[in-house]
Each structure stands twice: as C-alpha cells, then as structure tokens.
C-alpha positions in Angstrom: -5.3 -4.0 -17.4 -4.6 -0.8 -15.0 -1.5 1.0 -14.7 1.2 -0.6 -12.2 3.1 2.3 -10.5 6.2 2.3 -8.4 6.2 0.7 -5.0 8.8 1.6 -2.1 9.3 0.9 1.5 9.4 3.9 3.5 9.2 4.9 6.9 6.7 6.1 9.4 8.9 9.4 9.5 9.2 9.6 6.0 5.4 9.7 5.3 5.2 12.4 8.0 7.1 14.4 5.6 5.5 13.4 2.9 2.2 14.7 4.5 3.4 18.3 5.8 1.8 20.9 3.8 -0.8 19.1 2.7 -4.2 19.8 3.0 -6.2 16.8 3.8 -9.9 16.6 5.2 -10.1 13.2 5.5 -7.7 10.0 5.4 -9.4 6.7 4.8 -7.8 3.7 6.5 -9.2 -0.2 4.8 -8.6 -3.0 6.4 -7.6 -6.5 4.9 -7.8 -10.4 6.2 -5.3 -11.4 3.3 -2.2 -11.2 3.6 -2.3 -11.5 7.2 0.2 -11.0 9.8 1.6 -14.8 9.2 2.4 -14.1 5.6 5.0 -11.3 6.1 8.1 -12.9 6.2 9.7 -9.6 6.4 11.5 -9.0 3.3 8.1 -9.8 1.1 6.3 -6.3 1.6 6.6 -5.3 -1.4 5.7 -8.8 -2.9 2.5 -9.1 -1.0 1.1 -5.3 -1.7 1.9 -5.7 -5.6 -0.4 -9.4 -5.0 -3.4 -7.0 -3.8 -2.7 -4.4 -6.5 -2.7 -7.6 -8.7 -5.9 -8.7 -7.6 -7.9 -5.1 -7.6 -6.4 -4.5 -11.6 -6.9 -7.9 -12.8 -9.4 -9.7 -10.9 -12.3 -6.7 -10.2 -10.6 -5.0 -13.5 -10.0 -1.8 -11.5 -8.1 0.9 -13.8 -6.2 1.7 -10.4 -5.9 0.6 -6.9 -6.5 4.1 -5.3 -4.2 3.0 -2.3 -1.7 5.2 -1.8 0.2 3.9 1.1 -0.4 0.6 2.9 0.9 -0.1 7.0 1.7 -3.9 7.3 2.1 -6.3 9.5 5.2 -5.6 10.5 4.7 -1.8 11.0 6.3 -1.1 7.8 5.3 1.6 5.0 4.6 0.9 1.4 4.1 3.8 -1.1 2.7 4.0 -4.0 5.1 6.7 -6.0 
C-alpha cells in the first residue's frame, strides 16, 4: 500500500497563490465518473477524495496517486499537501 498524504479544502484563490512563481509547462486535467455530483453532500469532499486515493493505492496497487489537487462538483479544491 502506498503512502497517504494530508488533504485539506482550499479556495481557488489559495490555489492561485500557491501556483504563483512556479514554472509549470503543463497542467493535466483528469475526469472521473465516480464519485459524481449526486455523491457530494457539501461536507464529504475529503472523504470522497480519500476514497479515490484508496482505490488507486489498494486496488490498483499504485505507490502514489500522483494527483495534487481535485476540483469537485461543488467547486471545492481538495489539496494534497
């Protein structure tokens, strides 16, 4: 099983601040069909992101999910620190 990292909800403005001064050539955007909009209850953003992480670490046997931020159905940003 791979290593889990801390997650927290941040704003779009906080994300923009984090990216200032970084020299990224690309941003890769992924789409997921699960969880979908109906799964979000307004309070379970981190739980649902943790579920995606658990799937990749435990089922797919990856060492790390490789995903730094998730923008979910309610426009919340989940950041993996």
